[in-house]
C-alpha positions as CSV (number, residue, x, y, z in Angstrom):
1,M,-45.0,4.0,-67.7
2,P,-43.1,7.1,-68.2
3,I,-41.5,8.2,-71.6
4,D,-37.9,8.8,-71.0
5,L,-37.1,11.6,-74.2
6,F,-33.4,11.9,-75.7
7,M,-31.2,14.2,-77.5
8,T,-31.0,12.4,-80.6
9,Q,-28.0,12.6,-82.9
10,L,-29.4,15.0,-85.9
11,S,-26.3,15.0,-88.0
12,P,-23.5,12.7,-88.5
13,T,-20.6,14.4,-86.4
14,M,-23.2,16.1,-83.7
15,T,-22.2,15.0,-80.1
16,E,-24.2,17.4,-78.4
17,G,-26.7,19.8,-79.5
18,K,-28.3,23.4,-78.6
19,I,-32.1,23.5,-77.3
20,A,-32.9,26.7,-79.7
21,R,-36.7,26.8,-78.4
22,W,-39.4,24.4,-76.8
23,L,-42.3,24.7,-79.0
24,K,-44.2,22.4,-76.2
25,K,-44.6,23.4,-72.7
26,E,-44.9,21.2,-69.5
27,G,-48.8,20.0,-69.6
28,D,-49.1,20.0,-73.4
29,T,-50.6,17.1,-75.2
30,L,-48.2,15.6,-77.4
31,E,-49.4,14.3,-81.1
32,S,-47.1,12.3,-83.5
33,G,-45.5,14.2,-86.3
34,E,-45.9,17.7,-84.1
35,V,-42.6,19.6,-83.8
36,L,-41.7,19.2,-80.2
37,A,-38.3,21.8,-80.3
38,E,-35.5,23.1,-82.5
39,V,-32.2,22.2,-82.1
40,E,-29.2,23.9,-82.9
41,T,-26.6,21.5,-84.5
42,D,-23.0,21.4,-85.6
43,K,-24.6,22.0,-89.2
44,A,-28.0,23.8,-89.1
45,T,-30.9,24.7,-86.8
46,M,-33.5,21.4,-86.8
47,E,-36.6,20.3,-85.9
48,M,-37.3,17.5,-83.2
49,E,-40.4,15.8,-84.1
50,V,-42.9,14.0,-81.5
51,V,-42.4,9.8,-81.9
52,D,-44.1,8.8,-78.8
53,E,-47.5,10.1,-77.7
54,G,-48.5,11.7,-74.6
55,V,-48.4,14.8,-72.4
56,L,-45.2,16.6,-71.9
57,H,-44.5,15.9,-68.2
58,K,-41.1,17.4,-67.5
59,I,-38.8,19.3,-69.4
60,L,-35.3,18.9,-68.0
61,Y,-33.4,21.1,-69.9
62,P,-34.5,24.9,-70.9
63,A,-34.0,26.7,-74.2
64,G,-30.4,27.7,-74.4
65,S,-29.2,24.4,-73.1
66,I,-26.3,22.5,-74.7
67,V,-26.7,18.8,-74.1
68,P,-24.6,15.8,-74.9
69,V,-26.0,13.2,-77.4
70,G,-28.1,10.5,-75.4
71,S,-28.9,12.6,-72.2
72,V,-32.7,12.8,-71.5
73,I,-33.9,15.9,-72.2
74,A,-38.0,15.7,-71.1
75,V,-40.1,13.1,-69.6
76,I,-43.3,12.1,-71.6
77,A,-46.3,10.8,-69.8
78,E,-49.1,8.3,-71.3
79,D,-52.4,10.5,-71.2
80,G,-53.8,10.0,-68.1
81,E,-50.8,8.4,-66.3
82,E,-49.5,9.4,-62.9
83,V,-45.8,10.2,-62.9
84,P,-44.5,9.4,-59.3
85,A,-43.1,12.3,-57.5
86,N,-39.5,10.4,-57.2
87,Y,-39.2,9.4,-61.0
88,S,-36.2,10.5,-62.4
89,P,-35.1,9.6,-66.2
90,A,-32.8,6.3,-66.7
91,G,-29.6,6.3,-65.6
92,S,-30.3,9.6,-63.4
93,T,-29.6,10.0,-59.5
94,A,-31.4,12.7,-58.8
95,P,-35.1,13.3,-58.9
96,A,-36.0,15.2,-61.9
97,T,-37.9,17.4,-59.8
98,A,-34.7,18.8,-57.8
99,E,-34.2,22.3,-58.5
100,T,-30.5,24.2,-59.0
101,A,-28.8,21.6,-59.9
102,T,-25.3,21.8,-62.2
103,I,-25.1,19.7,-65.7
104,S,-21.7,18.5,-65.2
105,A,-19.6,18.6,-68.6
106,P,-21.1,16.8,-71.6
107,A,-17.9,15.8,-73.5
108,P,-14.0,16.6,-73.0
109,Q,-14.3,19.1,-76.2
110,Q,-16.3,21.8,-74.2
111,P,-18.0,22.2,-71.0
112,A,-21.9,23.3,-70.6
113,A,-23.0,26.5,-69.0
114,A,-24.8,25.6,-66.0
115,V,-28.5,26.0,-65.6
116,P,-31.2,25.6,-62.8
117,V,-32.7,22.3,-63.9
118,A,-32.2,18.9,-62.7
119,K,-29.5,16.7,-63.3
120,P,-29.9,14.0,-65.6
121,A,-27.1,11.7,-66.4
122,A,-25.2,11.9,-69.7
123,A,-24.9,9.1,-71.8
124,P,-21.4,7.1,-71.1
125,A,-19.0,8.9,-72.7
126,P,-17.0,6.9,-75.6
127,V,-14.1,4.7,-74.4
128,A,-11.0,6.2,-75.4
129,R,-9.2,3.7,-77.4
130,Q,-5.8,3.6,-78.9
131,A,-5.1,3.2,-82.8
132,G,-5.3,-0.5,-83.4
133,E,-7.2,-1.4,-80.4
134,R,-9.2,-4.3,-80.5
135,I,-13.2,-3.6,-79.5
136,K,-14.5,-6.2,-77.3
137,A,-18.1,-7.2,-78.9
138,S,-20.3,-10.1,-79.2
139,P,-21.0,-11.2,-82.2
140,L,-24.7,-10.3,-82.0
141,A,-23.5,-6.8,-81.1
142,R,-21.2,-6.4,-84.1
143,R,-23.6,-7.9,-86.3
144,L,-26.7,-4.9,-85.0
145,A,-23.8,-2.1,-85.1
146,R,-23.3,-2.8,-88.8
147,Q,-27.2,-3.0,-89.7
148,K,-27.9,0.1,-87.5
149,G,-24.5,2.0,-88.4
150,I,-23.3,2.0,-84.9
151,N,-19.8,3.2,-84.2
152,L,-18.4,0.6,-81.7
153,A,-15.7,2.9,-80.6
154,A,-18.6,5.2,-79.6
155,I,-20.2,2.9,-77.1
156,T,-19.2,1.8,-73.1
157,G,-19.8,-1.7,-72.9
158,S,-22.2,-3.2,-69.6
159,G,-20.8,-6.9,-70.5
160,P,-18.1,-8.6,-68.3
161,N,-14.9,-6.6,-69.0
162,G,-16.4,-3.9,-70.7
163,R,-17.6,-6.1,-73.6
164,I,-20.2,-4.9,-75.8
165,V,-23.6,-6.6,-75.9
166,Q,-26.8,-6.4,-77.8
167,A,-28.8,-4.4,-75.1
168,D,-26.0,-1.8,-75.3
169,I,-26.6,-1.4,-78.8
170,E,-30.2,-1.2,-78.5
171,K,-29.6,1.4,-76.1
172,A,-27.6,3.5,-78.4
173,V,-30.4,3.2,-81.3
174,K,-33.1,4.0,-78.3
175,R,-30.9,7.5,-77.7
176,G,-30.2,8.3,-81.4
177,I,-26.2,7.5,-81.0
178,N,-24.8,6.6,-84.6
179,I,-21.8,8.5,-84.6
180,G,-19.8,8.0,-87.4
181,G,-21.0,4.8,-89.0
182,G,-20.0,1.2,-88.5
183,N,-16.5,1.5,-90.2
184,A,-15.9,4.9,-88.5
185,S,-12.3,5.5,-87.4
186,V,-11.1,5.5,-84.1
187,V,-10.2,8.7,-83.5
188,A,-7.9,10.0,-80.5
189,P,-9.8,12.8,-78.6
190,P,-8.7,16.4,-78.9
191,A,-6.1,17.9,-76.7
192,R,-7.4,19.6,-74.3
193,P,-7.9,23.4,-74.9
194,M,-4.7,25.8,-73.5
195,P,-5.6,27.6,-70.8
196,V,-6.3,31.3,-71.3
197,G,-5.6,33.9,-68.7
198,P,-6.6,37.5,-68.6
199,L,-7.4,39.1,-72.0
200,P,-4.8,41.6,-72.9
201,Y,-7.6,44.0,-74.3
202,H,-10.1,46.7,-72.7
203,D,-13.7,45.7,-72.5
204,D,-14.3,48.7,-74.6
205,E,-12.0,47.7,-77.5
206,F,-14.3,44.3,-78.7
207,E,-17.4,43.0,-78.7
208,R,-18.2,39.7,-77.6
209,V,-19.8,37.3,-80.0
210,E,-21.1,33.5,-78.6
211,N,-19.9,30.8,-80.8
212,S,-22.7,28.9,-82.2
213,M,-22.5,25.3,-82.4
214,M,-21.7,25.6,-86.4
215,R,-18.3,27.5,-85.2
216,K,-17.5,25.0,-82.4
217,A,-18.0,22.0,-84.5
218,I,-15.8,23.8,-87.2
219,A,-13.3,24.7,-84.7
220,R,-13.0,21.2,-83.3
221,R,-13.1,19.3,-86.2
222,L,-10.1,21.6,-88.5
223,S,-7.9,21.4,-85.0
224,E,-8.3,17.8,-85.1
225,S,-7.8,17.3,-88.7
226,K,-4.5,19.9,-88.7
227,Q,-3.4,17.6,-85.1
228,L,-4.0,13.8,-86.7
229,V,-4.2,13.9,-90.5
230,P,-0.6,14.0,-92.2
231,H,-1.3,16.4,-94.7
232,F,1.2,17.4,-97.7
233,Y,0.2,19.9,-100.6
234,L,1.0,19.8,-104.6
235,S,-0.1,23.0,-106.1
236,L,0.1,23.6,-110.3
237,D,-0.7,26.3,-113.0
238,V,-3.6,25.6,-115.5
239,S,-4.8,27.0,-118.8
240,M,-8.0,28.4,-118.7
241,D,-8.4,30.1,-122.2
242,R,-10.1,26.9,-123.9
243,L,-12.8,26.8,-120.9
244,M,-13.6,30.3,-120.4
245,D,-14.2,30.2,-124.5
246,L,-16.4,27.3,-124.2
247,R,-18.2,28.2,-121.3
248,A,-19.1,31.4,-122.8
249,Q,-20.2,29.9,-125.9
250,L,-22.2,27.3,-123.8
251,N,-24.0,30.2,-121.8
252,E,-24.7,32.2,-124.9
253,T,-26.6,29.4,-126.9
254,A,-28.5,28.8,-123.6
255,D,-30.6,31.9,-123.9
256,G,-31.2,31.9,-120.1
257,A,-31.8,28.2,-119.7
258,F,-29.0,27.9,-118.0
259,K,-25.7,29.5,-116.8
260,L,-22.4,27.3,-116.5
261,S,-19.9,28.8,-113.7
262,V,-16.2,28.1,-113.6
263,N,-16.6,25.8,-110.5
264,D,-19.4,23.9,-112.4
265,F,-16.6,23.1,-114.8
266,V,-13.8,22.2,-112.0
267,I,-16.5,20.2,-110.2
268,K,-17.5,18.0,-113.3
269,A,-13.2,17.8,-114.3
270,V,-12.8,16.6,-110.9
271,A,-14.9,13.7,-110.9
272,K,-13.5,12.9,-114.2
273,A,-9.9,12.8,-112.7
274,L,-11.0,11.0,-109.9
275,V,-12.4,8.0,-112.6
276,D,-9.1,8.2,-114.1
277,V,-6.9,8.2,-111.1
278,P,-9.1,6.1,-108.6
279,A,-6.6,5.8,-106.2
280,A,-7.3,9.3,-105.2
281,N,-11.1,8.9,-104.3
282,A,-9.9,7.0,-101.0
283,S,-10.8,7.4,-97.1
284,W,-8.8,6.4,-94.1
285,T,-10.3,4.3,-91.1
286,E,-7.8,2.8,-88.4
287,R,-8.8,-0.8,-89.7
288,D,-9.3,-0.4,-93.8
289,T,-8.3,2.1,-96.2
290,L,-11.9,2.8,-98.1
291,M,-11.6,3.1,-102.1
292,H,-14.7,4.4,-103.6
293,K,-16.2,3.6,-106.7
294,H,-18.2,6.3,-107.1
295,A,-17.3,10.4,-106.9
296,H,-19.2,12.2,-104.1
297,I,-18.0,15.8,-104.4
298,S,-18.6,18.1,-101.1
299,V,-18.5,21.4,-102.2
300,A,-17.5,24.2,-99.5
301,V,-20.6,27.2,-99.2
302,A,-19.5,29.8,-97.0
303,I,-22.9,30.3,-94.8
304,E,-23.7,32.8,-91.9
305,G,-21.5,31.8,-88.9
306,G,-19.5,29.4,-90.8
307,L,-19.7,26.9,-94.2
308,I,-21.0,23.7,-95.2
309,T,-20.2,21.3,-97.7
310,P,-23.3,19.8,-99.9
311,V,-22.7,16.7,-101.3
312,I,-22.8,16.4,-105.3
313,R,-23.4,12.3,-105.4
314,F,-22.2,10.4,-108.6
315,A,-21.0,13.6,-110.2
316,E,-18.8,11.2,-112.6
317,Q,-22.7,10.1,-114.2
318,K,-24.2,13.7,-114.2
319,G,-23.9,16.1,-117.2
320,I,-22.2,19.3,-116.3
321,V,-25.9,21.1,-116.4
322,D,-27.5,18.8,-113.8
323,I,-24.3,19.5,-111.8
324,S,-24.7,23.2,-112.0
325,A,-28.5,23.2,-111.3
326,E,-27.8,21.0,-108.4
327,V,-25.1,23.2,-106.8
328,K,-27.5,26.1,-107.0
329,E,-30.2,24.6,-105.5
330,L,-28.0,22.8,-102.7
331,A,-26.0,26.2,-102.1
332,G,-29.5,28.1,-101.7
333,R,-30.8,25.6,-99.2
334,A,-27.9,25.3,-97.2
335,R,-27.7,30.0,-96.8
336,A,-31.3,29.0,-95.6
337,G,-30.5,26.2,-93.6
338,Q,-32.8,23.8,-94.9
339,L,-30.3,21.1,-95.8
340,Q,-30.9,17.6,-94.3
341,P,-28.1,15.3,-92.9
342,Q,-27.6,13.3,-96.1
343,E,-27.2,16.1,-98.3
344,Y,-23.7,17.3,-96.8
345,S,-22.1,14.5,-95.7
346,G,-21.0,11.0,-97.3
347,G,-18.4,13.2,-99.7
348,T,-15.7,11.6,-100.8
349,F,-13.8,14.4,-102.1
350,S,-14.1,18.5,-101.7
351,I,-13.2,21.3,-103.8
352,S,-13.4,24.9,-102.1
353,N,-13.2,27.8,-104.0
354,L,-12.1,31.1,-103.5
355,G,-11.1,32.3,-106.8
356,M,-14.8,34.7,-107.0
357,Y,-12.8,36.8,-103.8
358,G,-10.1,37.4,-106.1
359,V,-7.7,35.0,-103.8
360,K,-4.7,33.3,-106.3
361,Q,-3.6,30.6,-104.4
362,F,-4.7,28.6,-101.3
363,A,-4.6,25.3,-99.0
364,A,-7.3,24.1,-97.7
365,I,-7.5,21.7,-94.9
366,V,-8.5,17.9,-95.3
367,N,-12.2,17.0,-94.4
368,P,-12.0,13.6,-92.6
369,P,-12.5,10.9,-93.5
370,E,-12.2,11.8,-97.0
371,G,-8.3,11.5,-98.4
372,A,-7.9,14.9,-100.3
373,I,-9.7,18.5,-101.0
374,L,-8.8,20.5,-103.3
375,A,-8.2,24.4,-103.3
376,V,-9.3,26.6,-106.5
377,G,-7.8,29.7,-107.0
378,G,-8.9,32.6,-109.3
379,T,-8.4,32.9,-113.0
380,D,-6.5,35.9,-114.3
381,E,-3.9,36.8,-117.4
382,R,-0.3,36.0,-116.8
383,A,2.9,36.1,-118.6
384,V,3.9,32.5,-119.5
385,V,6.5,31.1,-121.6
386,E,5.0,28.8,-124.4
387,N,7.4,27.4,-127.1
388,G,10.0,30.1,-126.1
389,V,7.9,33.0,-126.7
390,V,6.0,35.2,-123.8
391,V,2.6,35.0,-124.2
392,V,-0.4,36.2,-122.0
393,K,-2.5,33.6,-121.0
394,K,-5.7,33.1,-118.4
395,M,-4.4,30.9,-115.8
396,M,-5.3,29.7,-112.5
397,T,-3.6,27.8,-110.0
398,L,-4.8,24.3,-107.9
399,T,-3.5,23.3,-104.5
400,L,-4.5,19.4,-103.5
401,S,-4.0,19.0,-99.9
402,C,-3.8,15.3,-99.5
403,D,-3.9,12.9,-96.1
404,H,-0.7,11.1,-96.9
405,R,-1.9,7.8,-94.9
406,V,-4.2,7.2,-98.1
407,V,-3.2,9.4,-100.9
408,D,0.6,9.1,-101.7
409,G,2.8,11.9,-103.4
410,A,2.8,10.0,-106.8
411,V,-1.6,9.5,-106.2
412,G,-1.7,13.4,-105.8
413,A,0.2,14.4,-108.8
414,Q,-1.4,11.3,-111.0
415,F,-4.9,13.0,-110.1
416,L,-3.8,16.9,-110.3
417,A,-2.5,15.8,-114.2
418,A,-5.5,13.9,-114.6
419,L,-7.2,17.2,-113.5
420,K,-5.1,19.6,-115.7
421,K,-5.8,17.4,-119.0
422,H,-9.7,17.7,-118.6
423,I,-9.7,21.8,-117.6
424,E,-7.3,22.4,-120.4
425,A,-9.4,20.2,-122.9
426,P,-12.7,21.1,-121.5
427,A,-14.9,19.2,-124.4
428,S,-13.9,16.5,-122.6
429,V,-16.3,17.3,-119.7
430,L,-18.9,17.5,-121.6
431,I,-18.6,13.7,-122.6
């Protein structure tokens, strides 16, 4: 029996993928573990490996196609098997051999380009649900969803009155759909983009650069964050004299074994502050507020075409030298496009540092489902009043952006006070 090959979810936030290139052609024999295709996700270009052995009978989407998660992208036949001429992938209404069909839009966020291939039916679109609306699902389906990390809000039920049943969960697993995990919040669909009329520029005044999957994902997620997350901002200045002196002493005595950055101290200080004020280490879902037991710190890293946030897990348990080495290693692999999904997902708090670019102060956008993000400015000398006397000190401005649904103003202020204490008494981060 022919085997349908689905576009699987290769990153936790992926809803569609772009087929960068096929490494096998129709008629090739496939063996388990071989790389079949390269897929550009919202985070990186990743390899799709062969799971079901056989012969690549039909490629439904050519390189360059943008395909929604759960759609059939190819058909595999068992060795020696004859595929019926009228065979079409699961859910398709047209045979796989049809020519010049147009791919329908995969999701409300962005249309897919038309390409001359068959029209396999896309995975059912997630049901739009209002916040707090109960999702109809059988007890067995709910248990399987929790076990498999399936977000029930992302599934269309096939049971009576749209009820989600066991078969729906099994189909989602087969298609690689685990959008958001079992406790993910139900997010309202983003607003339709405003129509754009003729551009007020001459063609020779600009160069068109196609938006990558990463750039589209950044635009979509941050637009949703600013529209749906009630942001508020808190700023304060911290004295950096002691920290800069301690950093210089440690780097000097390391004799090249390590080199600590200001950001390494900030990461460790944030982890300590989250232990001091655990209410700031929280995430929002429509059903629950998640109070995290550990500090998994997402660190924003600029890469070609966008940014990514590798996660320093259990940062409160790690020494600053270990944190420094892990940040360097993750950042290097991020820029090389080699991070795995588990290495840039699951953070509980984010840090974005633009101080190395000479930026004094800025406000970052919360990265849902995290409840807060810290924007770190540069260190410079400023005239400050201390005990009634004007003195020159090395200062840094920190700005905390909070999701008011989980982090209230008082909690944010308490967190910044704890963070200021650890930065201005930096020996505490070494304990």
